[in-house]
C-alpha positions in Angstrom: 67.0 29.6 170.4 63.6 30.5 172.4 62.8 26.7 172.7 66.2 26.0 174.3 65.7 28.9 176.7 62.0 27.3 178.0 63.9 24.0 178.2 66.7 25.0 180.2 63.9 27.1 182.4 62.1 23.8 183.1 65.5 22.0 184.2 66.8 20.4 181.0 70.6 20.3 180.7 71.5 20.1 176.9 73.5 22.8 175.0 72.1 24.8 172.0 74.1 22.6 169.4 72.7 19.2 170.9 69.0 20.7 170.4 69.4 21.9 166.6 71.5 18.5 166.0 68.4 16.6 167.4 66.0 18.6 165.3 67.7 18.2 162.4 67.7 14.4 162.8 64.2 14.2 163.3 63.1 16.7 160.5 61.8 19.4 163.0 61.7 22.6 161.4 63.1 21.7 158.1 61.7 21.6 154.7 61.8 18.1 153.2 64.8 17.8 150.9 64.2 18.1 147.2 66.5 16.7 144.4 67.6 19.4 142.2 66.4 19.1 138.6 68.2 20.5 135.5 66.6 21.9 132.4 68.3 21.4 129.1 67.4 23.2 125.7 68.2 22.6 122.2 69.9 25.2 120.0 67.6 27.9 119.0 64.8 26.5 121.6 64.6 29.6 123.9 66.2 32.9 125.1 65.6 34.4 128.4 65.4 38.0 129.3 65.2 39.7 132.7 66.4 43.1 134.0 67.8 43.9 137.5 68.9 46.9 139.3 72.4 47.7 139.7 74.4 50.6 141.4 77.1 51.9 139.7 79.2 55.4 138.9 77.8 57.4 136.1 78.9 60.6 135.0 80.7 61.2 138.4 77.4 60.1 140.3 76.8 57.2 142.1 73.2 55.7 140.8 71.2 52.9 140.4 70.5 51.8 136.8 68.4 48.8 135.3 70.5 46.2 133.8 68.6 44.4 130.8 70.0 40.8 130.0 69.4 38.2 127.2 70.9 34.7 127.3 70.7 31.9 124.4 70.0 29.1 126.7 71.9 26.5 124.5 75.3 28.4 123.8 74.9 30.6 127.1 75.8 33.7 124.7 75.4 36.7 127.3 74.1 40.4 125.9 72.9 43.0 128.4 72.5 47.1 128.1 71.9 49.5 131.2 69.0 51.9 131.2 67.8 54.6 133.6 64.2 53.4 133.5 62.9 50.1 132.1 59.3 50.7 130.3 58.0 49.0 127.3 59.8 51.3 124.8 63.3 50.4 126.5 62.4 46.7 126.5 61.5 46.8 122.5 65.0 48.8 122.0 66.9 46.2 124.0 65.6 43.0 122.5 65.8 44.6 119.1 69.5 45.2 120.0 70.0 41.8 121.5 68.7 40.0 118.5 70.7 42.1 116.2 73.7 40.9 118.4 72.8 37.3 118.3 72.2 37.7 114.5 68.7 35.7 115.0 65.8 35.0 117.1 65.0 31.9 119.2 61.7 30.1 119.0 60.7 31.4 122.6 61.5 34.5 124.8 61.3 33.4 128.7 60.5 36.0 130.9 59.7 36.7 134.3 55.9 38.1 135.2 56.8 41.7 134.2 54.1 44.1 133.8 56.3 45.2 130.8 55.1 42.4 128.6 52.2 40.7 130.7 48.8 41.9 130.2 47.0 39.5 132.5 47.8 36.0 133.9 51.0 34.2 135.1 53.1 31.3 134.0 51.2 29.3 131.5 48.1 31.3 131.6 50.2 34.5 130.7 48.9 36.6 127.9 51.4 39.4 126.7 50.3 42.8 125.7 49.2 42.9 122.2 51.9 45.7 121.4 54.6 43.4 122.7 52.7 40.1 120.9 53.1 41.9 117.6 56.7 42.9 118.3 57.5 39.2 118.9 55.8 37.9 115.5 57.6 40.4 113.9 60.9 38.5 114.7 59.4 35.0 114.8 59.4 34.3 118.6 56.4 34.2 121.2 57.0 35.1 125.0 56.5 32.6 127.8 56.7 33.2 131.5 57.7 31.0 134.4 55.5 30.3 137.2 55.6 32.4 140.2 58.1 31.1 142.8 60.0 29.1 140.2 63.3 31.3 139.6 65.2 28.0 138.5 63.0 28.0 135.1 64.8 31.3 134.3 68.1 30.6 135.8 70.1 31.0 132.7 69.8 34.8 132.6 69.6 35.1 136.7 73.0 33.6 137.4 75.0 36.5 135.1 73.4 39.3 137.2 75.9 38.5 140.1 78.5 38.1 137.6 77.9 41.2 135.8 77.9 43.3 139.0 80.8 41.7 140.5 83.0 41.5 137.1 82.0 44.4 135.0 80.3 47.1 137.3 83.0 46.5 139.9 85.6 49.7 139.9 84.5 50.9 136.5 83.3 54.8 136.1 81.6 55.7 132.9 81.2 59.2 131.1 77.5 58.6 130.3 75.1 56.4 128.9 76.9 55.6 125.4 80.0 55.2 127.0 78.3 52.4 129.5 76.7 50.8 127.0 79.6 50.6 124.4 81.6 49.3 127.1 78.9 46.5 128.1 79.1 45.1 124.5 82.7 45.0 124.3 82.8 43.2 127.5 80.2 40.5 126.2 82.5 40.2 123.1 85.3 39.3 125.5 83.1 37.0 127.9 81.4 35.1 124.9 84.8 34.0 123.7 85.8 32.9 127.0 86.1 29.2 128.3 83.3 28.5 131.0 84.2 25.7 133.4 80.4 25.2 134.4 79.4 24.3 130.7 83.0 23.0 129.6 82.8 25.2 126.6 83.5 28.6 125.1 79.7 30.1 124.2 80.9 31.4 121.2 81.9 28.3 120.0 78.3 26.6 120.8 77.1 29.6 119.2 78.4 28.8 115.8 76.3 25.4 116.0 73.0 27.4 117.8 73.1 30.3 115.2 72.3 27.9 112.3 69.1 27.1 114.2 68.1 30.7 115.2 65.4 32.6 113.2 66.6 34.8 110.5 65.8 38.4 111.1 63.9 40.5 108.7 65.5 42.0 105.7 64.1 45.5 107.1 64.0 46.0 111.1 61.9 49.2 111.5 63.2 51.3 114.4 61.3 51.2 117.4 59.8 54.6 118.5 57.1 56.2 120.5 54.5 59.2 119.4 53.9 62.0 121.6 51.8 65.4 120.9 52.9 68.6 122.3 52.1 72.4 121.9 55.1 74.4 121.5 55.5 76.9 124.4 55.7 80.4 124.1 59.7 80.5 124.6 60.2 78.0 121.8 60.5 74.7 123.2 59.0 71.2 123.0 58.8 69.7 126.6 59.5 65.7 126.7 60.5 63.8 130.1 61.3 67.2 131.7 63.7 67.9 128.9 62.8 71.0 126.4 63.9 70.8 123.0 63.9 74.1 120.4 62.1 74.8 117.3 61.8 77.5 115.0 60.3 80.8 116.7 57.5 80.7 114.4 56.1 77.2 115.4 55.2 78.8 118.9 51.6 78.1 119.7 51.4 75.4 117.1 50.7 71.7 117.6 53.4 69.4 116.9 54.4 65.6 116.6 57.3 64.4 118.5 58.8 61.0 117.4 61.1 59.5 120.1 63.6 57.0 119.3 66.7 55.5 120.8 69.2 58.0 120.0 66.9 61.0 118.5 64.0 63.1 119.1 62.1 64.1 115.7 59.7 66.9 115.9 57.4 67.4 113.0 55.3 70.4 112.4 54.0 69.0 108.7 55.3 67.0 105.8 58.2 69.4 104.9 59.2 70.9 108.1 61.1 68.4 110.7 63.4 69.3 113.3 65.6 66.7 114.6 67.8 66.3 118.1 70.0 64.1 120.1 67.9 62.4 122.7 68.5 62.6 126.2 68.8 59.3 128.0 66.8 60.3 131.0 64.9 63.3 132.7 67.6 65.8 133.5 65.4 69.1 133.0 67.9 70.2 130.2 67.6 72.6 127.6 68.5 71.5 124.0 69.0 74.6 121.5 70.0 74.5 118.1 72.0 77.5 116.8 69.4 78.0 114.0 66.5 78.2 116.0 67.5 81.3 117.6 68.1 84.8 115.9 71.4 86.4 116.9 71.4 88.8 119.8 69.9 92.4 118.8 68.1 91.0 115.8 64.3 90.5 115.6 62.4 87.9 113.7 61.4 89.3 110.2 57.8 90.1 109.8 56.0 89.1 106.5 56.4 91.7 103.8 54.3 93.5 102.8 52.1 93.4 105.6 48.1 92.3 105.0 46.7 95.7 105.5 49.1 97.3 103.1 48.0 94.7 100.5 44.6 95.4 101.0 45.3 99.1 100.8 47.1 99.1 97.3 44.6 97.0 96.1 41.6 99.2 96.9 43.8 102.6 95.9 46.8 101.9 93.8 47.2 105.5 93.7 48.7 105.4 97.7 51.6 102.9 97.0 54.0 105.5 97.2 52.7 107.1 100.3 52.3 103.8 101.9 56.0 103.0 101.3 57.1 106.7 102.8 54.4 106.4 105.6 56.1 102.8 106.9 59.3 104.6 107.1 58.4 108.1 108.5 55.1 107.4 110.5 55.9 107.6 114.6 53.2 105.2 115.0 53.7 101.3 114.8 53.9 100.4 111.4 50.8 97.9 111.8 48.7 100.4 113.6 49.6 103.2 111.0 48.5 100.7 108.2 45.3 99.8 109.8 44.2 103.4 110.6 45.1 104.2 106.8 43.0 101.4 105.7 40.0 102.4 107.7 40.2 105.9 106.1 40.3 104.0 102.6 37.3 102.1 103.6 35.2 105.0 105.2 35.8 108.4 103.0 35.1 108.7 99.5 37.9 108.5 97.1 38.1 112.1 95.5 38.6 113.7 99.0 40.9 110.6 100.4 43.4 111.1 97.5 43.3 114.7 97.4 44.2 114.8 101.3 47.1 112.2 100.8 48.4 114.2 97.4 48.5 117.4 99.6 50.2 115.5 102.7 52.6 113.8 100.6 53.4 117.1 99.3 54.4 118.3 102.3 55.6 115.4 104.1 52.8 114.9 106.4 52.4 111.6 108.0 50.2 112.1 110.9 47.4 110.2 109.8 45.0 112.1 112.5 45.7 115.3 110.5 45.2 113.7 107.2 42.0 112.5 108.5 40.9 116.2 109.3 41.9 117.5 106.0 39.9 114.6 104.5 36.5 116.0 106.4 37.4 119.4 105.4 37.2 118.5 101.7 34.0 116.2 102.4 32.5 119.0 104.2 33.0 121.4 101.2 32.2 119.0 98.7 29.2 116.9 99.8 27.7 119.1 102.5 26.7 122.0 100.1 23.5 124.3 100.7 21.4 125.3 97.8 23.1 128.2 95.4 26.6 127.8 97.1 29.3 127.1 94.3 31.3 124.2 94.4 35.3 124.2 94.9 35.9 123.1 91.3 33.7 125.9 89.9 
């Protein structure tokens, strides 16, 4: 249009349509025409995987989710799931679900140059992250990436995204992540059994041939997980992705190991103590509390009985066992403080004056340890600090 304005300004008489037709005839400003190619795949040769963001309505709210898709290149079998984010953990969870859905693995998984799988390089020079390379070895496939700008190389998985957005997500509402992915799996079952005009076949019928060429899955597929270390906070919760999961109150201040899987969050203190919660799929700042992790209203957590101080007192002076039991019931001080004070008396004063004072205090129902200590001091004064010639109390 700018060229047309300049030409008319200098006196040329031609329409805009005539100018564009002239440019097309002479190839001015247009890329040369390149014939389209076509990729052919043998059964079990390749599976393509990619992700794409899509808007939808989830639990009454409109939001954007990450749709992960996998397609077998020969039979065009489709499988997809939706996630709030798509990290390396989510990638391994999705690929495990996809391989289980297909009941086998292709020799090669084609991806774009995503950092979730790629450590360095692009295209043929791509080197996968060791963690993802080991994941592929477990199922017998290897990752490959197409060259930058060569989107047609992954057209088998790119094409269904528009189909998913306009046919599955359009007009649907979902109550949660579980409902969303359950309906997605059911929709895949329906679509894979429908005749496709562009391939002139039904994907599930072609899959009957391709399935024989897929690599069988391992006899045991370990659950995908990631480990975290956390410190239990003062309220008895463990924080993970802004969500907080409850643990027993006696774990407060202890370091625990958190094992996060697709559906569960397992919190382990040691080999015998483990707590399992249902995993919240995304960061929602929620608190998840199990009823057994909190005492009922008005109840206090039971203290260990006997107290450590009580054990030391009874070990040093077994004669004080009855007085200690009564002291725990009738002392006006906090039980722990009273037992600590009595333990100090046992350690600091001679045995006979101590036992004599405690017997007298027990006879009169006296449990004020400050007065008991004064009684001990009077006995010590009379029995241990006598001048020459003074008779003892026993005499």
